[in-house]
N, C-alpha and C positions, 0 to 999 in steps of 0.2 A: 532431599529436594523439598522445596516449599510447596504449599498447596497450589494445585493447578486450578485456576479459575479463569475462564475465558468468556468473553461476551460474543465471540465468533466461533463457528465450528472450526476445529483443527482438521485440516484436509491434507491428504496425501494420495496422489494418483486418483483424484476425483472420488475418493472414499472418505467418509467422515471417520476420524480416529477417536475412539472413546478412552483409550489408555495410551500411556507412553512408558516404554520399558526403561527402568532406572535401576542402578546398582543398589541392592538392599542396604549396603553399608552407608550410603549417602542420604538415606531417609532421615527425617527429623521428627521429634515429638511435636504434635500439632499439625503435621502435614497429612497428606492423604495417601492411601494405598488400597489396592484391591485385594481382599482376603476372601477366599472361597467364592469368587465371582461377585462379591458385594463391595461397593465403594465405602470405605471406612475412614474415619478421622483417627489418626494414631494417638492413643492415650497412654501407652506404655511402649518404651523402646529400650531394649538391652542389647549390647554388642559385646561379645566375648573376644578376647585377644587370640591371635594364632597360638597354637600350642603344639606339643610334640605329637598329638593325635589328630591334627588336622587344621583346617582353615578357621578363621574367625567366623562366628555364627551370629545371626541377628534373630532376636525373638521380638515379635510385634504383637501388640494387642490394639484392636481398633473397634470403634463403635460405628455400626452401619449408619450412614448419614440420612437414610430414609426411614428405617425401622427402630433404630436405637439398640439393636441387638449387638452383643459383644462377640468378637471373633479373635482368634489367636493364630499366629503362623510362626514357623521357625524355618530359617533357610541360611545357607552360606552367605556371608557378607558380600562376596564377589559376584553372586548370581543376580540375574535380572529379575525384577519384580515389577508388576504393573502399577503405575500411578494413574488414577482416573482423571480424565479431563472433565471437570465439573463446571457447568455454565450456570450463570445466574441471569435470568431474563426478567425484565420489568414489563408488566402489562397493566394498562389502565383498567380498573374494575368498573364494569358497566351495570351489573346486576348480580343478585344472588337468588337462585331459584332451586328449590327442592334439594338443597345440600350441594349444589354445584355453582361454581363461579362463572360468570359471563365476562370474558376478558377480551380486550381489543388488541388484535395483532397489528404489527407495523403497517401491513397492507390494507388495513381498515376492516378486515373480516373479523367476525366474532368466533371465539372458541368457547365451547361450553363443556369441556371434558375434564376439567380439573376440579376435584372435590374441595369443598370448604373444609379445612382441618377440623377434626372433632376434638379439639383441645382448647386451652385458654386462648391461643392465637386465633382460632376460628371465632370464638365469642367476641374477641376484641375487634376483629374485622367486621363482624355483623353490627356491633354497636357503633363503631366509628363510621361505617358506611351510611348510617341513617342521617348523619349531619354533614359529611365531608366527601369530597372526591378522593378516591384512594388509588394508589398504584400497588399492585401485588408483586412481590418478589418471589419468583419461581426458580427452584434449584432443579437442574436437568443433568442427568447422566444416562446416556444411551436413550432408551425409550421410557425411562422412569422420570417422573416429574412430581414435584411437591411444593406447595406454598410454604416458604420459610419465614416470611415477614411481609410487612407492608409499610408504606409511608404516605403522607398526605400529598396529593397532587397539587402543586403550587400554581399550575397554569390555569 
């Protein structure tokens, strides 16, 4: 199954769904999967064939999309495995204060709870924000959020 990226919440019975059950054998390299409760991008995918000792098996290795930590899982190819619903939300950047970003919600309210990344991306955002209006791209899975990029606000 391809990477799940939605700009809207995936809803069922008025509850937000954070994962979608998918047959392990249908996953693809570069897609997303939940391993040990962590949303991961699949970096290795091996599928064995049916044999005289049982069903086909899938071995997955993935990198946590928030921490970069590596996880591995093995399961029967016919079993269901969770694919995360990962959203990407764009927020206009209003200010940077004490390591936190001040971002503008669609309703006009400010949110000040997302940290400026402490890596090269964070340095680039700080540098570019001095001269330009920016839009920050935030990756969301459940209650986890992280800035993964930015672009110049053309408006």
